[in-house]
N, C-alpha and C positions, 0 to 999 in steps of 0.2 A: 686770096688767095699769100700765101706765105710761102718760099724756099728757104731753107733755115741750110748754112752751108756748115759741115766741122771742118776747119780750118786749122792745120796743124804748124801754122806759123803767123809772123804778125804777115806779112807778106800772103798769106792764102787769105787771109782776113781782108784783105787793101783790094786782092783779086777778087772776091766773092762780093765788096760793093760795087767796086766796079762794073760787075756782071749783071746788078740787077737785084742781087741776093737779099732780103728782106729783113733776115738775121745772121749773127753768125755764135756758130759754137765755136769757140776759141781750148784748144786742146795741144798734145804734142803726143807721138808715137803713135801713130795711127796704126801702124803694123800688129801692136798689142791691144787695137780697139779704144786705143786714146789715155792718156795720161792728164795729170793735171799741168799746167803753163808753168814757167816761170813766172815770180814778180813783176821781172821786168816786160815780159812780155805781153802780161795781163795792162802793165801802164802803159806800155805802147800802144798796145790794142785800141784801150780807152781813150786815151790823145789823139788817135787819127780818123776811128769810126764816126759816121754818123748815125748809122744805124744800131740796132739792141747789140747787146754784147753778153753773149752770157759762156761762163766756162766750166768746164769738166774739172769734177771734184772726183778726183778715180785717184790714190796713192801708188797702185801696181794693179801690174797686168793678172790674170788667170779668175776667180772667181770672185764673188760680192760679198761673202761672210767675214766681215771685218775685226779686228781684234779691239781691243779700247784704245789702246796705242795709235792705230789708226785711224780711228774714229774722233781722237783727240786731232790728229794731223787735217784730218778732213774737215772738222772744224774751224781750225784757226786756217784754214787756207778758204774760206768762206766770208770769213771774218776780213780775209787782206781783201775779197773783191767786193765786200760789203765799203770799207773806207777807201777803194780806190774808184767805187761810185757805177761798178757795174750792174748790170739789168737784172742779170738774174744767176743759175746756177745750175747745174747737171749733176743729178746724183743719183746713188739707189745704194742699199742694204738689205741682203735676203738673210734670213737666220736660217739653220742647217735643213730643217724640212721645206724649204723650197718656198719659203712663206715669205712677203714683205715685212720685214722687222721694223715694223711701225714707231716702236720704243725708239730706237736708235735715229731714224729717221726722223723724226717727231722733233729730237731736239736737233737735228742740224739744220731741220726747215725755219728751225725757230732762231736761230744762228742766224740766219738769212733775210731776217727782219723783212723788208717792206720788197726785198729783191723777188722775183718772179722764180719758182722752183720748178723744173720738168725732171720727171723721173727717166734715168736712159736706159739702154735694152738689158738691164740686169732684171726687167721686167719679163723678157722675153724668158728665162731661165728659171720664174715661177711654177710651181705644180699645178693652180691654177689660175691660168689669166683673166676667168670672166670676174672671181674671188678678186684679185690679185687688182682689179681695177680700183673696184668700191673699197678698198684700202685707201687706193690713191686718193680717191677721192674723198674722205673722208681725211685725209692727212693736208689737203687745201691745196694740192699738187696744181701746177697750172696744165701743165698737160703731161704725156707719156711720151716717149720714142719709143716703134714696135715695129718690127719684121713679121708679126703674128706667128711668134714662136719658131718661125723659119728661117734659112741662111738667106733667103733676102724677102721683102717685101712685099714682090711678085707671088712667091712660094706663100708665102701667108697672105694673101688677098683674101681667104674669104673670111677668117678669123678677125682680121684689121677693120671688116666693114661688119662683125658684128660688135667689137667693141667701140667704133661711132655710132653703131647704131645705142648702143647699149648706154655711152655717154651722155645719151640726153643734153648735152653742152654744158654738163657739168665739169668736165677735162677736155681740152682739145688730146688729139689721135694721131701722132706725127706719122706715118708711115716712113720708114731708115733701112736704110742696108738695101744696095743692086741698086739704086731710085737712079735715073739719064733719061737723058732727051727723048727714047725712045719707046720708055713706058712711062713715065708719069703724068703723060696723058689719058692713058688706062684708067691707070692706081688714081686718078682723083674719078674718072667717072663710077667705078666699080664700088670705092670703097665710100666716096662723100666726104674723104678727107678735104680739110682747107689748110693745110700745112704738109709742109715734104720735107725731108733732110736727108742730103747726101755732101760727099766730101767733093765731086766735081774734079780730083786730084787728075797731073801727070806729070811723069817721070822728065823732068826737065835735062836736056846735054850739059854734060861740065863743061864748063871753060875754060880746064884746065886743060895749056898746051901740052904738057908733061903729062900722059896718060901711063903709068904703068901697068901691069896686068893688074897687080892688087887693085886700083884703082876701079878698074873694071868689074873686076867681081864685086865691088860696092855700089855697084850702078851706076857708077856715075854721079851724074850733077841733083838737085834738088829734087824732092816730090812736093809737088805745090798746088791749092786749086789754079785750074785755068778760068782765066776769065771766060774766053769763049765757051765753053760748057756750061758752067752758069748763064750767060745769056740764051744757050741755046736750050735749059733747062725751063727757065723763066719762060719764054716766048712758047715753047710746048704747053705749059702749062695752062696759060695764058686764049692761047688758041682753042683749047681742049674745053677751057670752060668757055669762051666765046661762042663756040658751033653749037651751044646747047640753050 
């Protein structure tokens, strides 16, 4: 069983590691669904982390229909991850009809070389998830992150279970979105999944002694993955498996 944490900073990545996570997906701008972090963030995370590091490759918020220029940006970011020694990347490109853009994805996957590739939740916006899973298997993706085409993994649990069964070990189906210590055990039981994805984030208070109203409107301090939340999820997942 592996818990992957979507870490929105190097500090969050270290919190994930300290809490017992098995892998980090480094990103930024979680409020937009995650964007590619800076070169320095990737380099520092690679320097400090002992667990596998995957990097989100997403140049902007919004949909997953990308231009040639945006695909070039993504390819360059993937090449940066290769050069920095990352373990994998997380990507996804769709066409205008809601299908996996296999041509563009194939080029990005080729740029990743020997790194692992996770297809992100663009999968949940495809027209036919079952057919799209076959496309990802043919592309050679290592795993797919999915909420079962719903807002949360709990709401999409039945489709996730179907995807796990259909995958037959050819690709890892990783539930994500709304996963926490309270539901991760039940999600594992119902879906049979072996990997799970969460952000385990908490709003930390600001350390500023001078706090004008404007700062309060900005919600104060840093939004960061929390060690205890990660630890609780790891414990809940292990307990659920041990009980069966």
